[in-house]
N, C-alpha and C positions, 0 to 999 in steps of 0.2 A: 316132163320132169325138169326140175331146176336143181342145180348143184353148184355151189361156189364156196369160196373162202373169203371171209370178211376180216379186215385188219383195223379194228378200232384204234384210235390214236391215244386214248387214255382209259383209265379204269371206269370213269363215269359213263363213257360211251359204251364200253364193254358190258357193264351191268345193265344199262338201258336196252341195248341190242339183244342181249341174251334173254332178259326178262320179257321183253316184248315178243320175241319169237316164240318162246315157250308158252306164253299166255294166249297169244293170238292164233298160233298155229300148232296145236298140240300133236298133230300127226307128223310134223316135220322131224327129221332126224338131225340132232345137233350134237356136235362135239366141240367143246370150248377149252381153251387153255390160256393161262395168263402167268406172267412173272412181273410182279410190281417193282422189284429191284431193277430189272432191265427195261421196264416199261414196254413190255412185249405182250400183245394181246391178239388172239386168233379165235375166230368162230367159224367152224365148218358146218354148213347146213345143206341138207338135201330134202326135197319135198316132191312127192308124186303129184301128177295131175289128178283132180282139177284144182287143188289148193296151190299149185305152183304159181299160177298167174297172180292171184291175190297176194301171195307172199312177196313176189317181186315188186308189185305195185306198192305194198306197204314199205318195203325197204327203200325204194326210191323216194317215197313221200316223207318218211321219218328219218332215214339215215342215208340220204342221197349222196352226201359228201364222204361217206366211209369207203376207203379203198377196198376193192374186191377183185377177185379173179375167178 
């Protein structure tokens, strides 16, 4: 299982990240929040095996510079 919080730096990255996860990994659980005024963006995602490995690989490949915890 994979579970982490991603902190996109801007709205464009937030939309790309959220859309990509929802499209590519429909079984992932996603909670997202944003505040454009404060430029604050957060995407919480968790995914059970066996999809966790491909999700992590996709994140590293497409959003590798996005801060995450």
